[in-house]
PASE-267191 format. One record per residue (C-alpha): residue number from 0; x, y, z. Coordinates in steps of 0.05 Angstrom, whole numbers, padded with zeros to 5 digits. Layout:
! residues N
[NUM,[X,Y,Z]]
...
//
This chain:
! residues 438
[0,[00000,-00002,00000]]
[1,[00058,00049,00018]]
[2,[00092,00046,-00050]]
[3,[00027,00058,-00084]]
[4,[00014,00120,-00042]]
[5,[00085,00147,-00056]]
[6,[00075,00133,-00131]]
[7,[00009,00169,-00132]]
[8,[00039,00227,-00095]]
[9,[00095,00233,-00148]]
[10,[00045,00231,-00203]]
[11,[00004,00284,-00168]]
[12,[00066,00331,-00162]]
[13,[00086,00320,-00232]]
[14,[00016,00336,-00257]]
[15,[00013,00400,-00216]]
[16,[00082,00423,-00242]]
[17,[00058,00413,-00313]]
[18,[-00010,00451,-00302]]
[19,[-00004,00523,-00326]]
[20,[-00013,00576,-00271]]
[21,[-00076,00620,-00271]]
[22,[-00073,00681,-00316]]
[23,[-00041,00733,-00271]]
[24,[00018,00687,-00260]]
[25,[00030,00676,-00336]]
[26,[00080,00721,-00372]]
[27,[00032,00720,-00430]]
[28,[-00018,00760,-00387]]
[29,[00027,00819,-00387]]
[30,[00033,00846,-00457]]
[31,[00054,00919,-00455]]
[32,[00120,00926,-00495]]
[33,[00139,00985,-00450]]
[34,[00153,00944,-00390]]
[35,[00224,00921,-00378]]
[36,[00283,00931,-00332]]
[37,[00300,00999,-00362]]
[38,[00234,01034,-00351]]
[39,[00229,01004,-00281]]
[40,[00303,01028,-00267]]
[41,[00288,01100,-00291]]
[42,[00227,01105,-00247]]
[43,[00265,01072,-00190]]
[44,[00320,01123,-00195]]
[45,[00271,01179,-00191]]
[46,[00242,01149,-00127]]
[47,[00312,01137,-00101]]
[48,[00320,01213,-00104]]
[49,[00254,01232,-00077]]
[50,[00235,01180,-00023]]
[51,[00295,01194,00023]]
[52,[00269,01266,00029]]
[53,[00201,01240,00049]]
[54,[00231,01192,00098]]
[55,[00280,01240,00133]]
[56,[00230,01298,00138]]
[57,[00180,01248,00168]]
[58,[00229,01228,00221]]
[59,[00243,01302,00234]]
[60,[00171,01314,00243]]
[61,[00165,01263,00297]]
[62,[00226,01293,00331]]
[63,[00196,01363,00328]]
[64,[00140,01341,00374]]
[65,[00191,01331,00430]]
[66,[00160,01262,00444]]
[67,[00201,01253,00509]]
[68,[00163,01310,00543]]
[69,[00097,01302,00581]]
[70,[00041,01274,00539]]
[71,[00070,01295,00472]]
[72,[00081,01224,00452]]
[73,[00012,01202,00426]]
[74,[00036,01133,00395]]
[75,[00051,01094,00458]]
[76,[00122,01067,00476]]
[77,[00158,01056,00410]]
[78,[00214,01019,00446]]
[79,[00283,01021,00411]]
[80,[00253,01063,00355]]
[81,[00250,01123,00401]]
[82,[00323,01141,00393]]
[83,[00319,01215,00386]]
[84,[00373,01248,00428]]
[85,[00367,01321,00409]]
[86,[00321,01378,00429]]
[87,[00283,01407,00371]]
[88,[00315,01476,00354]]
[89,[00278,01543,00351]]
[90,[00325,01571,00298]]
[91,[00312,01582,00242]]
[92,[00241,01598,00259]]
[93,[00216,01569,00191]]
[94,[00250,01504,00202]]
[95,[00188,01460,00215]]
[96,[00154,01495,00158]]
[97,[00211,01475,00111]]
[98,[00215,01402,00135]]
[99,[00141,01387,00138]]
[100,[00127,01426,00073]]
[101,[00178,01382,00038]]
[102,[00150,01319,00069]]
[103,[00079,01333,00045]]
[104,[00096,01368,-00023]]
[105,[00146,01318,-00045]]
[106,[00105,01261,-00023]]
[107,[00044,01283,-00065]]
[108,[00089,01300,-00124]]
[109,[00117,01230,-00123]]
[110,[00050,01196,-00128]]
[111,[00047,01192,-00204]]
[112,[00119,01161,-00204]]
[113,[00098,01110,-00151]]
[114,[00037,01090,-00187]]
[115,[00075,01082,-00254]]
[116,[00131,01048,-00222]]
[117,[00081,00997,-00190]]
[118,[00050,00989,-00260]]
[119,[00119,00975,-00290]]
[120,[00137,00923,-00239]]
[121,[00069,00887,-00235]]
[122,[00091,00825,-00272]]
[123,[00143,00814,-00218]]
[124,[00088,00812,-00166]]
[125,[00059,00751,-00201]]
[126,[00121,00712,-00216]]
[127,[00114,00636,-00224]]
[128,[00137,00598,-00185]]
[129,[00131,00647,-00128]]
[130,[00196,00624,-00093]]
[131,[00254,00596,-00130]]
[132,[00313,00604,-00080]]
[133,[00328,00637,-00011]]
[134,[00353,00700,-00049]]
[135,[00292,00703,-00090]]
[136,[00248,00694,-00027]]
[137,[00283,00752,00007]]
[138,[00272,00795,-00056]]
[139,[00199,00777,-00057]]
[140,[00186,00791,00016]]
[141,[00220,00859,00009]]
[142,[00177,00873,-00052]]
[143,[00112,00854,-00016]]
[144,[00129,00897,00044]]
[145,[00151,00954,00002]]
[146,[00087,00954,-00040]]
[147,[00043,00946,00019]]
[148,[00076,00999,00062]]
[149,[00081,01047,00002]]
[150,[00007,01045,-00013]]
[151,[-00011,01048,00062]]
[152,[00036,01108,00077]]
[153,[00018,01149,00016]]
[154,[-00057,01136,00021]]
[155,[-00063,01152,00096]]
[156,[-00015,01211,00091]]
[157,[-00053,01244,00034]]
[158,[-00122,01233,00070]]
[159,[-00092,01261,00137]]
[160,[-00070,01323,00098]]
[161,[-00144,01334,00083]]
[162,[-00166,01317,00155]]
[163,[-00206,01258,00128]]
[164,[-00204,01195,00171]]
[165,[-00245,01137,00144]]
[166,[-00212,01088,00192]]
[167,[-00217,01070,00266]]
[168,[-00143,01065,00284]]
[169,[-00095,01122,00307]]
[170,[-00067,01153,00246]]
[171,[-00005,01179,00284]]
[172,[00013,01109,00310]]
[173,[-00002,01075,00247]]
[174,[00037,01125,00203]]
[175,[00096,01120,00252]]
[176,[00103,01043,00253]]
[177,[00082,01039,00179]]
[178,[00139,01088,00162]]
[179,[00189,01044,00197]]
[180,[00165,00984,00155]]
[181,[00170,01027,00094]]
[182,[00241,01049,00112]]
[183,[00264,00978,00123]]
[184,[00231,00952,00061]]
[185,[00256,01008,00018]]
[186,[00328,01002,00040]]
[187,[00327,00926,00032]]
[188,[00296,00931,-00037]]
[189,[00342,00984,-00060]]
[190,[00404,00945,-00037]]
[191,[00379,00883,-00073]]
[192,[00362,00918,-00138]]
[193,[00414,00973,-00144]]
[194,[00465,00930,-00183]]
[195,[00411,00909,-00234]]
[196,[00387,00983,-00240]]
[197,[00455,01010,-00252]]
[198,[00468,00956,-00304]]
[199,[00403,00970,-00341]]
[200,[00413,01045,-00343]]
[201,[00483,01037,-00369]]
[202,[00461,00990,-00424]]
[203,[00407,01038,-00450]]
[204,[00427,01111,-00439]]
[205,[00370,01156,-00420]]
[206,[00381,01207,-00475]]
[207,[00384,01154,-00528]]
[208,[00317,01126,-00504]]
[209,[00285,01195,-00502]]
[210,[00301,01202,-00576]]
[211,[00261,01142,-00593]]
[212,[00189,01156,-00617]]
[213,[00131,01109,-00621]]
[214,[00155,01076,-00686]]
[215,[00222,01057,-00653]]
[216,[00188,01032,-00589]]
[217,[00202,00956,-00585]]
[218,[00206,00908,-00525]]
[219,[00271,00902,-00489]]
[220,[00313,00840,-00496]]
[221,[00332,00791,-00443]]
[222,[00298,00742,-00396]]
[223,[00272,00788,-00344]]
[224,[00203,00773,-00316]]
[225,[00185,00846,-00333]]
[226,[00193,00836,-00407]]
[227,[00129,00810,-00441]]
[228,[00131,00740,-00472]]
[229,[00077,00761,-00522]]
[230,[00082,00835,-00530]]
[231,[00024,00876,-00562]]
[232,[00037,00935,-00607]]
[233,[00057,00999,-00570]]
[234,[00008,01057,-00565]]
[235,[00056,01105,-00533]]
[236,[00132,01110,-00530]]
[237,[00172,01104,-00467]]
[238,[00190,01177,-00473]]
[239,[00113,01190,-00474]]
[240,[00105,01150,-00411]]
[241,[00162,01190,-00376]]
[242,[00134,01257,-00401]]
[243,[00065,01240,-00377]]
[244,[00090,01218,-00311]]
[245,[00136,01278,-00300]]
[246,[00085,01325,-00323]]
[247,[00034,01297,-00273]]
[248,[00086,01303,-00218]]
[249,[00102,01375,-00235]]
[250,[00026,01389,-00237]]
[251,[00016,01362,-00166]]
[252,[00077,01400,-00143]]
[253,[00050,01467,-00172]]
[254,[-00018,01450,-00139]]
[255,[00009,01434,-00071]]
[256,[00076,01475,-00060]]
[257,[00041,01542,-00053]]
[258,[00011,01523,00015]]
[259,[00082,01521,00040]]
[260,[00121,01573,00000]]
[261,[00068,01626,-00006]]
[262,[00071,01681,-00056]]
[263,[00034,01674,-00122]]
[264,[00035,01599,-00118]]
[265,[-00014,01604,-00058]]
[266,[-00070,01623,-00103]]
[267,[-00063,01559,-00143]]
[268,[-00051,01513,-00083]]
[269,[-00115,01476,-00099]]
[270,[-00092,01413,-00059]]
[271,[-00083,01455,00005]]
[272,[-00130,01427,00060]]
[273,[-00193,01455,00089]]
[274,[-00217,01496,00029]]
[275,[-00202,01568,00012]]
[276,[-00247,01607,00061]]
[277,[-00193,01629,00113]]
[278,[-00225,01686,00149]]
[279,[-00226,01761,00142]]
[280,[-00183,01821,00157]]
[281,[-00119,01814,00198]]
[282,[-00143,01742,00216]]
[283,[-00146,01721,00144]]
[284,[-00104,01659,00146]]
[285,[-00111,01585,00153]]
[286,[-00152,01553,00206]]
[287,[-00151,01478,00222]]
[288,[-00202,01473,00277]]
[289,[-00254,01527,00289]]
[290,[-00278,01548,00358]]
[291,[-00346,01521,00346]]
[292,[-00321,01453,00322]]
[293,[-00285,01442,00389]]
[294,[-00341,01471,00433]]
[295,[-00308,01536,00452]]
[296,[-00361,01584,00473]]
[297,[-00361,01661,00484]]
[298,[-00375,01649,00555]]
[299,[-00311,01611,00565]]
[300,[-00267,01665,00529]]
[301,[-00303,01727,00555]]
[302,[-00293,01772,00614]]
[303,[-00293,01711,00661]]
[304,[-00230,01680,00627]]
[305,[-00168,01675,00670]]
[306,[-00100,01646,00654]]
[307,[-00069,01606,00709]]
[308,[00008,01604,00713]]
[309,[00029,01548,00761]]
[310,[00096,01517,00783]]
[311,[00131,01579,00808]]
[312,[00142,01614,00875]]
[313,[00083,01660,00858]]
[314,[00022,01624,00825]]
[315,[-00013,01672,00782]]
[316,[-00083,01682,00755]]
[317,[-00086,01735,00702]]
[318,[-00142,01767,00660]]
[319,[-00134,01786,00589]]
[320,[-00130,01859,00614]]
[321,[-00073,01839,00660]]
[322,[-00036,01808,00604]]
[323,[-00044,01868,00559]]
[324,[-00017,01913,00614]]
[325,[00048,01874,00612]]
[326,[00105,01891,00566]]
[327,[00083,01870,00493]]
[328,[00129,01841,00442]]
[329,[00117,01832,00366]]
[330,[00153,01781,00320]]
[331,[00140,01757,00249]]
[332,[00131,01682,00262]]
[333,[00106,01624,00221]]
[334,[00054,01572,00241]]
[335,[00067,01506,00203]]
[336,[00020,01444,00208]]
[337,[00032,01371,00195]]
[338,[-00015,01376,00135]]
[339,[00038,01415,00100]]
[340,[00013,01486,00101]]
[341,[00046,01542,00134]]
[342,[00034,01619,00144]]
[343,[00075,01674,00174]]
[344,[00039,01730,00211]]
[345,[00059,01784,00259]]
[346,[00042,01764,00329]]
[347,[00043,01805,00391]]
[348,[00036,01787,00466]]
[349,[00076,01767,00527]]
[350,[00140,01729,00526]]
[351,[00134,01661,00558]]
[352,[00198,01673,00596]]
[353,[00172,01739,00624]]
[354,[00112,01702,00649]]
[355,[00160,01651,00680]]
[356,[00197,01708,00714]]
[357,[00133,01739,00739]]
[358,[00113,01674,00769]]
[359,[00181,01667,00804]]
[360,[00208,01611,00760]]
[361,[00283,01614,00751]]
[362,[00296,01546,00718]]
[363,[00250,01492,00692]]
[364,[00250,01426,00654]]
[365,[00185,01436,00612]]
[366,[00125,01482,00603]]
[367,[00060,01446,00605]]
[368,[00005,01482,00564]]
[369,[-00069,01465,00568]]
[370,[-00127,01491,00526]]
[371,[-00200,01506,00545]]
[372,[-00219,01455,00493]]
[373,[-00240,01387,00522]]
[374,[-00239,01343,00461]]
[375,[-00184,01323,00412]]
[376,[-00115,01295,00421]]
[377,[-00079,01365,00422]]
[378,[-00114,01402,00477]]
[379,[-00048,01398,00516]]
[380,[00026,01401,00499]]
[381,[00092,01405,00532]]
[382,[00146,01455,00509]]
[383,[00221,01445,00523]]
[384,[00262,01494,00560]]
[385,[00292,01518,00495]]
[386,[00224,01528,00463]]
[387,[00192,01563,00522]]
[388,[00257,01603,00536]]
[389,[00268,01631,00469]]
[390,[00258,01706,00468]]
[391,[00209,01703,00410]]
[392,[00165,01651,00442]]
[393,[00098,01685,00458]]
[394,[00032,01678,00493]]
[395,[00002,01714,00434]]
[396,[-00058,01763,00446]]
[397,[-00061,01799,00378]]
[398,[-00041,01784,00305]]
[399,[-00029,01835,00252]]
[400,[-00048,01891,00299]]
[401,[-00116,01863,00315]]
[402,[-00145,01818,00370]]
[403,[-00143,01743,00355]]
[404,[-00206,01719,00326]]
[405,[-00243,01663,00363]]
[406,[-00219,01614,00311]]
[407,[-00148,01636,00318]]
[408,[-00148,01624,00394]]
[409,[-00176,01686,00428]]
[410,[-00163,01706,00483]]
[411,[-00091,01676,00480]]
[412,[-00050,01623,00443]]
[413,[00020,01597,00441]]
[414,[00065,01618,00384]]
[415,[00138,01592,00386]]
[416,[00189,01592,00329]]
[417,[00194,01524,00290]]
[418,[00142,01494,00332]]
[419,[00093,01443,00300]]
[420,[00027,01480,00289]]
[421,[-00012,01429,00335]]
[422,[00030,01451,00395]]
[423,[00014,01525,00381]]
[424,[-00043,01515,00430]]
[425,[-00103,01558,00423]]
[426,[-00151,01582,00477]]
[427,[-00096,01573,00531]]
[428,[-00123,01563,00598]]
[429,[-00062,01540,00641]]
[430,[00013,01548,00638]]
[431,[00048,01501,00685]]
[432,[00124,01506,00692]]
[433,[00149,01434,00712]]
[434,[00213,01412,00742]]
[435,[00226,01481,00771]]
[436,[00286,01495,00814]]
[437,[00320,01557,00844]]
//
């Protein structure tokens, strides 16, 4: 009986090996004559230039939140991934506007290249047999992780830029850990594929390929899984594909960059979040969350409002009139948000370090700030000694010569150089200097 079973098993294995795979796994299913190592390599080189900008600026954005302070870390304990050993600087004041503007703008501009790159490499996702050797298995794993993490990071990042969250999980935690998966997969895949990419680009110089029109567009030669086994007739040249991809990226760049760089481009920043109705008069600039949306009422911000300043030798409770009676300072400072937009306005108010001195605080480890709002993740934030002690760091009472509007944080808000916008707390109710010492 046993020999019969063994024989039957061998017959079964032999029959399965001779059975053709389902259509997605057949090379004949992928017929575009444009696909091949060269096109994939050109697109890969473009991503190799752009993706590191997105990765580095994303890590810097996390560092800018000073996650080691207070409740600033909203993603839980990241373990060994929480390796930041520097305090986020306040100079230059536009640092966060630059890094986060690059993160969002470059990321959005790369979308067409990412999509065409995925299209160009699609046959490799359906290679048959799926695993041929340990090296091939490693490449397949890196490719699967790279494709999955790329789609996840780009999709959730773009939706976050529009404040649209059709999911139940925490965006911050998911984007943070997804980012590390993306970094690992990207680095591994780049190391594995760089020799083949360099070889392909040397064999077919870019300028030579760009001179070829539709009539000269033929499939590449070789045994790569990307080259179609039964190519169809081309309907566009490779230079046409690159022109369309590059044009789409430049178009997205133009429609996004204005929200960060300002000037004439701001008028065509159609992909900037939250629409175009920004306010009126001196308060006519971007608002993320309105007072009404967070339940801030006139009764809370009216004559009864008081600012508590705790942690010093002299606890304070100050009205807005008391604050206006103190020495006022004015600075041109940007507010830059994680969605990529930034705006520079003229803010005036009381220096945070002057309030510390008034409360009898000589030295402290952090400044805890709490808002009147009761909902949302960012109703409280902690500022480092460097941030709160900078001479330009303000409890702002006015902007562009006018009182803050309710949507911009009346009666008082935090404005600190190079601080992420979500930590420029509005409707401030409490300042508490922690770790104070004489």
